[in-house]
C-alpha positions, 0 to 999 in steps of 0.5 A: 236530525241532537239534540236541549233547552236552557231558559233565560240564556241558552235554550237549545232546540235541535230540530232540523238537524237531529229530527228527534221523534220519541213516539213508541215503536210499531208493529213494523219494527221487528220485521224491518230489523229481521230484514236488515240483519238477514241481508247483512247490512244491505237491502233492496226494494221490490223494484230491484233498486240497489240497497244501502251498502256498507262500504267501510267502517272506521273504529276510531275517527282520526286514529285518536279520541278527541277530548271534551266530546261531551254532548256533541251537537252536530257533525257535518261534511263540507268540501271534503272536511268533517266538522264536529261542533259542541256548544258550551253553555252555563245557566243564569238564574238572575233576572238581570245580567251582564255579559260577564255573568255568561258562558257561551262558547263553541268547540270546533274540531275539523277532520281531513283525510282521516286526521284531526287538523283542528282539535277543540278550537274554542270560539267565544260567541258571546260578544258576537251574539249578545250586543245589547246596548241597554244594560237593563234589557234582557237577552236570551237564546230561544233556540240553537238549530243546526242545518246543512253546514251552519249553526243558527242562534235565535235570540230575543232582547226584552226591553220591558221596564227599561224606559225605551220609547218602545218596549217591544222585544227584538228578535235576531237570528245569527247564522254561523258558518265555519272555515276549515281552520275551525274559525266561526264567522257570524252574520246576523240575518234577521233583526226585527222588532215585534209589532203590536199585531200579536206575539212572535216566535222564530225558527228554521225550516230545513231544506237540502239547499238552503234553510228558510226562516219561520215567523210565527205570529199569534194571539194569546187572546181567546177572542182573537183567531190570529195564528199564522206562519210566515215562511221567509228567505234568509234575507227576510223576504216573504215566501208564503203565509200559512194561516190557522185563523179559520175558526171553522177549521179543525186542522191546526198546523204546528211547525215550531218545535216539530219536524219541519222541512221543505222539498220541491214546493212541499212542506213536510211537518209533524213527526217522523212516524206520523207526518203531514204535507202542505202544498206551498203552491196551492196554499193548502194541506194535502189530503186523501182523495176522500178528504180525510187527513193525509198522514204517513211515516217518513221513518219507523222507530225512534228517529235520532238524526236526519239529512235532507237530499234533493227529493229524499231524506236519510234517517237513523232510527233506533228500534229497540237496541238497534240502529238503522240507516234508511232512505226515504223518497219524497214524491211530488204529490207530497207523500213519502216512501221508504226505499231502503234500510240497513242495520248499522253493525255496531256492538258497542252502546251508542251514545249519539249518532249523526248522519251526513253525506258527501258527494259519493257516500252517506256517512253515519257517525256514532259517539261511543266509549272505545277502549275506555275513551269517548270516540267517534266511529264512522260507517260509510254507505254508498248513496242511493239517491243519485241516479 
């Protein structure tokens, strides 16, 4: 829900798929660990709903380590295949550069029936993403985001000083999907030049079915209250606009760089431990009955990864040295209730962790040193979000 910023050429922001929240632990943490341990990996709520149950764990995914795991960026399930993605990039210090100066590639490994059918297939994304016609223009990646079964590369091309008829920057979003032979397909889903209305930034808002695009338009002038977010479909159609331009309002909505996802017409944003919600139908924040700010936790602890399902979210959080898988239900009133949690029974130091689900199970992947080699381990739990 990991993670990751490299300015100029490659700045990585893992928002969607990693969901990191580095706030400190609170008083609920120790009791939650005790509850998970005492139930040996399974808990149940007060209403008697069956808890998260560990079905199986695999010490070494694919029965062998795969080289060059490095800092893996994303692991996901799709149609019975497991995909492991690692982005390789290189800093560029010069103000002006050409594609020959850059290194931007992607390692893709694919698992089927617990066997690696593709190992570290390298895809060169450079020519797909950077295609600036003017050699003096500067193109860089503002962020890379992973969600669902796709990778989104957000780029900006700056034409300042090039003598173009208009020097306003161009923003592009490339959606990169993957086939089970490890081949990456690129589709440019947004290509927009800034207007003189203000400054522009872009991002991705997660959803369990399909992500949305986020367009932030704001002014850097203190005399101008322009500050709004346009939520767009992947084909660049406006869904709704959220404005922060009311000078009398003390409630500012910050979406870029924070947790942001949509479920059933409700936008959840902020942090895992202190989230807020916004009704897209009413075009307003959701408030407490007395008019005070409505804040609530989606998950306790330090959130490492999350995965959305219909009306719910699975999370992996770290509390002290323990990792817990949790399930939180998203209610129609914009609130969230943690239903179950279970301790992930790993005795090896975990370097990275990812959560994903298939049709029957929710799967936790950990990257560890196993017998002296970087290895992916897998913990399979029964899904509890399905009726």
